[in-house]
TORFI-846008 format. One record per residue (C-alpha): x, y, z; residue in three letters. Coordinates in steps of 0.05 Angstrom, whole numbers, padded with zeros to 5 digits, always signed. Layout:
N
XYZALA
...
***
This chain:
258
-01918-02469+00070MET
-01916-02418+00128GLY
-01841-02434+00139LYS
-01826-02421+00066LEU
-01856-02350+00068ASN
-01817-02330+00130MET
-01751-02315+00094PRO
-01787-02273+00042PHE
-01821-02234+00098LEU
-01754-02219+00131VAL
-01724-02199+00065ILE
-01783-02153+00051GLY
-01777-02120+00119ILE
-01702-02110+00108PHE
-01715-02079+00040LEU
-01767-02032+00070VAL
-01718-02011+00125LEU
-01664-02001+00074LEU
-01709-01957+00031ALA
-01729-01916+00092VAL
-01655-01907+00110GLY
-01639-01884+00039PHE
-01697-01835+00042ALA
-01673-01806+00109ILE
-01603-01800+00082PHE
-01628-01765+00019ALA
-01668-01715+00061ILE
-01609-01700+00106GLN
-01563-01692+00046THR
-01613-01645+00013SER
-01616-01602+00077GLU
-01540-01600+00081THR
-01535-01578+00008ILE
-01588-01524+00021THR
-01550-01499+00082GLU
-01485-01498+00043THR
-01517-01458-00014LYS
-01544-01408+00037ASN
-01475-01402+00069LEU
-01442-01390+00001VAL
-01495-01337-00016SER
-01482-01302+00051THR
-01406-01303+00039ASN
-01416-01274-00031ASN
-01458-01218-00002THR
-01404-01203+00051VAL
-01349-01203-00003ILE
-01390-01156-00047SER
-01400-01108+00012ASP
-01325-01108+00028LEU
-01308-01093-00045ARG
-01358-01035-00045THR
-01326-01008+00019GLN
-01257-01014-00012GLN
-01277-00976-00075LEU
-01309-00921-00032THR
-01246-00914+00011TYR
-01202-00910-00051GLN
-01248-00857-00081SER
-01244-00815-00017GLN
-01167-00820-00018GLN
-01164-00796-00090ASN
-01210-00738-00073SER
-01165-00718-00015GLN
-01102-00721-00059ILE
-01136-00677-00111THR
-01157-00626-00059SER
-01087-00623-00028LEU
-01055-00615-00097SER
-01101-00556-00111ASP
-01079-00524-00046GLN
-01006-00534-00065LEU
-01018-00500-00132LYS
-01052-00441-00097GLN
-00995-00435-00048ALA
-00944-00436-00105ASN
-00983-00380-00139SER
-00980-00339-00075GLN
-00905-00350-00070ILE
-00897-00326-00142ALA
-00936-00263-00126ASP
-00894-00250-00064LEU
-00829-00261-00104ASN
-00853-00209-00154THR
-00866-00160-00097GLN
-00796-00175-00068ILE
-00765-00162-00136SER
-00803-00096-00142ALA
-00780-00077-00071ALA
-00708-00093-00088ASN
-00713-00050-00151THR
-00741+00007-00109GLN
-00685+00000-00058ILE
-00633+00001-00114THR
-00664+00063-00144THR
-00667+00098-00077ALA
-00594+00081-00063ASN
-00575+00107-00132SER
-00612+00172-00119GLN
-00578+00180-00051LEU
-00509+00170-00082THR
-00525+00219-00138SER
-00550+00272-00089PHE
-00487+00265-00046LYS
-00442+00271-00108ALA
-00476+00336-00129GLN
-00471+00364-00058LEU
-00541+00392-00071ALA
-00579+00349-00024THR
-00597+00377+00043THR
-00593+00338+00107THR
-00669+00332+00109SER
-00671+00303+00039ASP
-00618+00252+00057GLU
-00657+00233+00120ALA
-00720+00226+00079ALA
-00686+00179+00030LEU
-00657+00138+00088LYS
-00727+00134+00118THR
-00754+00112+00050GLN
-00700+00058+00045ILE
-00715+00034+00115SER
-00788+00028+00096GLY
-00771-00013+00035TYR
-00726-00058+00077ALA
-00782-00068+00127ALA
-00829-00087+00071SER
-00778-00136+00044LEU
-00771-00169+00113THR
-00847-00175+00118SER
-00851-00208+00049LEU
-00795-00257+00067GLN
-00833-00275+00131THR
-00896-00289+00090GLN
-00856-00334+00042ILE
-00828-00373+00101ALA
-00899-00383+00128SER
-00924-00407+00060ILE
-00864-00454+00052ASN
-00883-00484+00120SER
-00954-00494+00096THR
-00928-00526+00031LEU
-00886-00575+00072THR
-00946-00593+00115SER
-00989-00605+00054LEU
-00934-00646+00022GLN
-00929-00690+00084ASN
-01004-00702+00081GLN
-00999-00724+00008ILE
-00940-00769+00026ASP
-00982-00801+00081ASP
-01038-00815+00031LEU
-00986-00844-00017ASP
-00962-00889+00039ASP
-01031-00919+00049SER
-01045-00928-00026SER
-00975-00949-00050SER
-00951-01005-00006SER
-00898-01026-00057SER
-00860-00960-00051SER
-00804-00944-00001THR
-00793-00877+00034LEU
-00718-00864+00029ILE
-00717-00790+00051LEU
-00770-00755+00093SER
-00776-00678+00095SER
-00700-00666+00097LYS
-00683-00592+00105SER
-00619-00562+00076ILE
-00590-00493+00070THR
-00540-00476+00015GLN
-00496-00419-00011ASP
-00503-00399-00083TYR
-00480-00450-00135ASN
-00475-00505-00083GLU
-00493-00580-00087GLU
-00512-00625-00029THR
-00514-00702-00026LEU
-00584-00721-00002LEU
-00581-00797-00002LYS
-00541-00857-00024THR
-00582-00921-00031PHE
-00577-00989-00065TYR
-00640-01010-00102PRO
-00644-01083-00123ASP
-00691-01068-00181TYR
-00700-01017-00236ASP
-00756-00967-00222GLY
-00763-00893-00208TYR
-00758-00843-00152ILE
-00808-00787-00137ARG
-00778-00723-00109VAL
-00825-00673-00076SER
-00819-00613-00030GLY
-00804-00539-00030THR
-00745-00493-00044CYS
-00737-00417-00047ASP
-00692-00418-00109THR
-00716-00417-00182ASP
-00652-00452-00205THR
-00658-00516-00163GLY
-00642-00583-00193TYR
-00638-00657-00174ILE
-00576-00696-00197ARG
-00577-00773-00198VAL
-00512-00813-00205VAL
-00511-00889-00213ASN
-00440-00911-00200THR
-00456-00983-00220THR
-00484-00965-00289GLU
-00438-00903-00296ASP
-00496-00854-00309THR
-00501-00781-00286ASP
-00564-00740-00301GLU
-00592-00673-00275SER
-00665-00650-00274TYR
-00696-00582-00259ASP
-00736-00580-00195PHE
-00792-00530-00181THR
-00818-00516-00111SER
-00883-00553-00094GLY
-00881-00600-00154ASP
-00869-00675-00163TYR
-00808-00698-00201LEU
-00807-00772-00224ASP
-00739-00798-00246ILE
-00725-00867-00275ASP
-00667-00904-00241ILE
-00629-00969-00251LEU
-00611-01021-00198ALA
-00543-01011-00166GLY
-00511-00956-00124THR
-00551-00891-00132VAL
-00531-00823-00105LYS
-00581-00766-00104ILE
-00560-00692-00099TYR
-00596-00625-00094PHE
-00563-00562-00120GLY
-00575-00491-00145ASN
-00547-00448-00200ASP
-00554-00382-00164GLU
-00498-00332-00177THR
-00500-00297-00110SER
-00531-00299-00041GLY
-00533-00347+00017THR
-00586-00384+00057ASP
-00620-00417-00002TRP
-00667-00466+00034ASP
-00700-00531+00011ALA
-00742-00585+00045THR
-00746-00650+00005LEU
-00778-00719+00008THR
-00758-00778-00037ILE
-00796-00843-00048ARG
-00772-00904-00088TYR
-00820-00944-00132TYR
-00791-01010-00159PRO
-00815-01038-00226ASP
***
């Protein structure tokens, strides 16, 4: 009878050991699952923090761009005021020259009167030179501000391509200059920015592949976005002035594919 119970005893012990093994395995599995859940929760927290930091950085960039744009508008307003003063000075010079010619024709002007008029004209010329110096200084400030905005655009618009950076040109009246020839693979648009001291400036875009030729007015300190087609694209800057030389411009062009 004792020999018959021995196999059942062995089987019972085996079953107990098997149950214990399953229990240990279940405990270890539960701990692993808990650790995995904790790791996932930690990763989600890190991802959330990184997204928050990204949104904060983008917000700061947008604030900087807005601030720089406001400074550009203020500088443009100062240039407009100075141009008005230059126009007034030129009018005064013309009037003084007219008076001088008239006095000479009448032979009624004394030498002292003529000297006084020449002194007055010299004063107007000095004022004009001072105003032109101020405009050159403000144009330099505009270029610096534009470069800062372009740098911010570089960090926030990785899909764009800088095809022309702060190129300076000097033209005679009614002259046109080729700025850049490039070969975009995709349709899109270009953004032209910069400064110029002419009120008749324009950007001309020619696509020799699609046989298109369009011109757009350009104002100093502003952005100009122009749609373009893929192919061979030539970009020009020109002016419609009727007299004068040394019309200056400093321009930057960036390409944004669709």
